[in-house]
N, C-alpha and C positions, 0 to 999 in steps of 0.2 A: 756615218760621217760623209760630209760633202767637201770635196777639194775644189777650190775656185780661186779667184783673185779679185783685186779691187775693181776691175772693170766688169768681168763676167758675172759677178755676184748679182748685178742688176738685171741680168738676162735670165736668171733662174726663175722657173715657174713657181707660183704660189704653192702648188701641191708638193713640189720638191722641198721648198723651204719649211713648209708646215711639218714635214717629217722630223725636222730638227727642232724647230721652235715656232709656234703659231704666231709669235709676235714679230718674227723676222721680216716678213713681207711688208707688213704695215709700216714698220720703221724705215725700211729701205724706200718705200713709196714716198714717205714724208721727206726723206733726205734729198731725193731728186726732184721734189716738187718746188713750187715757188713759196710755200708756206714758211714763215719765219720762226714760228714757235710750235712746240709740241708739249703734251702733258706727260709727266712722269710720276709714277707712284712711289711714295717713300716706303722704306722697308717695314716700318711698324714695329721695330724691335723694342721700343720703349713706350709705345702707345698705339693708338689707332693709325692705320695707314691713311695717307691723304695724297691728293693729286696736286702737283705744282706745275707751273709753266716755266719752261726754259727755252732759250732761243738758240738758233743755229750758230749765231756768233759766239755765244758762251761755250757751246759744245766744241766748236772749232778751236777756240783759244785754249780750252782745257786740254784737248787732244794734242795740240802743238806743244804745249808746255810739258806734257808727259813724254812725248817723243823726244823733245830736246833734252830733258833731264836724263833719260836713260840712253841717249845717243842711239836711238833706233834708226837703222839705215833703210833706205829704199829697197823694196823687193825682199824684205825679211819675211819669214814665215810666222804667222800668228795662228795659235790654236784658240778658238773662241768656244768656251764651254760654260759660260754664265748665262742665266736667263735674261733675254733681251727686254723683258718686262721692266727690269730695274736698271738703274743708272750704270752699274758696273758693266753689264753686258752691252748696253748701248755704246758706252765709251770705248770698249775694246774694239767694237766693230768700226767705229769712226776713226780710231787711231790706225787701224789696219788700212782703211780706205785712203786716208790722208797720206800715209807713208807708202802707198802703192805696193802693198804687201800681197804675198800669197796667203790665202785664207783657208784654214781648215775649220769647218763648222761641225761641232759635235753637240749632241743632246746634253742639256745641263743636268747630268746625272751625278750621283755621289762619287763615282769613279770614272773620270774622263780619259783614262789612259788605256782602256781595254783594247781599243783598236789602233793604238798609236804605233806607227811604223816610221814616220818621217821625223827628221830633225826639226825642232821648233826653236825659233829665236825668242818668242815672247808668248807668255801665257798668264792669265789671271785666274786665281783659284780662291774658293772660300776656305775657311778653316776646316770645315767638314770634308771637303774634297781633299785637302792636304792630308788630313788624318787618314783617309782611306788609301792614299797612294804612297805615303812616305815610308812605310814599312819595307817596301821593296825598292831598295836604293837604285836598282837598274832602271826603274821608271824614269829617273831623272837624267840618265845618260844622254838622252836626246834633247834635253831642255837647256837652253842657254840662260834665259832670264825668266823668273817667276815672281809675280807680285801677289800678295795674299791680303785680302781685305774682306770687310763685311762682318767682322766679329773678332772676339778676342782669340789670341793664339796662346795656348798653354806653354809653360816652361818646358814641359816634356816634349812637345812638338818642336820647339826651337832647338832642343838638344839633338833631336833626330836630324835636323838640317845641317848640323856641323860637319858631317862626313860625306856630303854630296858636293859635286862640282858646280851645280847650278847656282847662279847668283839669285838670292832670295831676299825680297824686301817686303816688309809689312807696310801697308798704306793707311793713311788717316784721311777720312773724308766722309761725305754724306751726299744725299741727293741734292740738297740745297747748295752744296759747293761744286756741283757738277763733277762728281767723282773725287779722286784724291787731290789734296792740296799739300800733302807732306808725306814723306816716306822715311823708313829707318831700315838699315841693313841688319838682317837677322843673323849674320855670321859674327861670332864672338860678341854677342850682345847680352845684356841683362835687363832688369827692371828699370834701370836708370839710363839706358841707352836712348838718346833723344831722337825725335822725329826732325827731319830737315825739310824746311819748306821749299816748294818749287819756286821758280822765278816768278816775280810779279805778285807774290803773296806777302802780306804783312800781318803780324799778329800782335795781340795785346791781351790783357786780362782786366776784369772788373774787380770790385771789392770782395767778391766770392771766389776769386781765382778761376772764373769761367773764361774759356778761350773766346776771344773776339777776333774775327777774320775780316780782312779788307783786301779787295782786289779790283782794280779798275777794269782789267781784262775780262774778269768773270762777272762784273757788275755786282760785286758784293760790297756793301757798305755797312760797317759795324754789325756784322752778323754775330750775334751772341749765341754761343752753343751751350749745351748742358754739360760739356766736358770740363772737368777740373784739370788744370795743367800747372806745370812749373816752367817758367820761361828761363832758358839757358842763355840765349842771346837773341838778337833781332830776327834770326832765321831758324832757331832750334828751340824745341820744347819737349818736356817729359810729360807723358800722359799719365794721370793719376787715377782717373775713374770718372763716373758720371754723377752730376749733382743730384739727379733724381733717385740715385741708388744709395746716397749717403744715409747712414743710420744715426739717428739722434737718440742715444740711450742715456737717459739721466743727465742730459746736457753734454755728454761726450760724443763728438762727431767721429763716426767710424766709417772707414772706406772699405767696402766689401772686396774690391779688387786686390787691395793690399793684403787683406786676410787670406784670400784665395791663393795669392802668390806665396805667402808664408807657409800655408798648409801643403802646397804642392812640393815644397822643398823636401819634405819627408814622406809624402804620400805619392806613390807612383800611380796616380790616376787623375783623370779630369772629370770623373763621373759625379761631380758635386758642385754646389755653388753656395754662396753666402746670401742670406736674405734677412728679413725682419718680420716680426709679428707684434701686435699691440701688447703692451704691458702696463697694467694699472699704475704701478709704482714708477717705472722708468720712462714711460711713454712708448718707447720702442725697444724691442729685445732682439739681440742677434741670434739667429738660428742657422743651422747648416742643413741643406737638403741634399740627400745622397741617394744614389741608386742602391738597390738591395744587394748588389754584388760586392759592395764595400763592407769589410769587416769592422764591427764596432770598435774592437780593440785597437785596430790601426788608426781609425778616425780619432779616438780619444788621445792616442799617443801624439798624433800630429797636431791636434788642437792644443794639447798641453805644452807643445813646443812654441806656441805663440808667446812672444816675450811679454807683451802687456796683458796681464791677466784680465783686466777690465774689458778688453775687446773680444775675449774668447766667446764663441757661441755657447749659449746656455742650454740649447736643445738640438737634437738631431732628429730630423724627419726623414724616414726612409720611404722611397717610392719605387715603383717598377718601371717608371718611364719619365723622361724629361722631354718636354715638348719643344718643337722648333716652329718658327713661322715659315712663310713661303720662301723667305730669303736665307733660310738655313741658319738663322740666329736663334739662340736660346730665348724662348718665350718665358720669361721669369714669372709673369703674372699667372699664366695658365698652369705652369709647372708647380708653383707654390699652392695654388688653389687645389689642384689634384692631390698633391702630397698631404696637405692638411686634412683633406676629406678622408684619405686612407687612414689617418690617425695612427700610423706606426712610428711612434716617437719614443725617444729616450732622453731623459732629463740629465743634464751635466751640472746643474746648479747644486751647490752644497746644501744639504739639509740644515 
């Protein structure tokens, strides 16, 4: 861990920064240069990663919007433990610099609290990092505000957060939106708790209920996302899932996220997910992919608790691992291919 601040971070040597993250030095060099744009790699959670260009102006406006929303004061202490390669890490660094913060730089490991001794005003975590630290509630005694982004947060994890003093928010955003454009409070929340847009963000939907984002400050004009939402009002929306994950089974449109939420209500585990396989009759068939540590009887009981029988998974594929990409998100394509090749399946369809 390196302890520095918004000024002295630019004086650190490349060898020092490389011990934390090899992308740190390069990004700091860009920030103090006269260059107006930089390339950022997308996470690749739903397809191949790609590089896009974003400007310093966009980065600054996004950082200022987040600082304003969370009322971050000057000289706060930031713990930065996300990979600088991706937009989340870059934005935490710039928020710290703009707010003239004390900065704690930590390797982007699965557990960023191992060496934590200082009080922290602001930290950003991935769901995997949250999972690894939340069991020990004392980890959060020193944390004032935590934002969690980059993937889905299970209902079980949300329950774990109810008994800690830290203010915890789930973020909605992507590389193309220069980090988060909306957040929701994870205290006393459920599946229908909406995201609240930050200032200078406007939202809409198309005929497929896909979220459309506009922001003059971020230079976003009618950005159509793959996310299905329900608009509550002009500043709030409920996230329902991704369009590219929707399963069309015999003409019935099935949302995997909603099924996963239903199953989690009676299954004390997140070691599974809902996917689809080809079906000659239905076109696509709903399946459940689960780690081997889950008992079949428990899975069947949770599946049978799904109210709409037509949406229930027809097969369970067991696997010894679920893959993640570099950004610690579930790699659904790779995980499904691996599970299907193992061919450890159990049919739930009635004969």
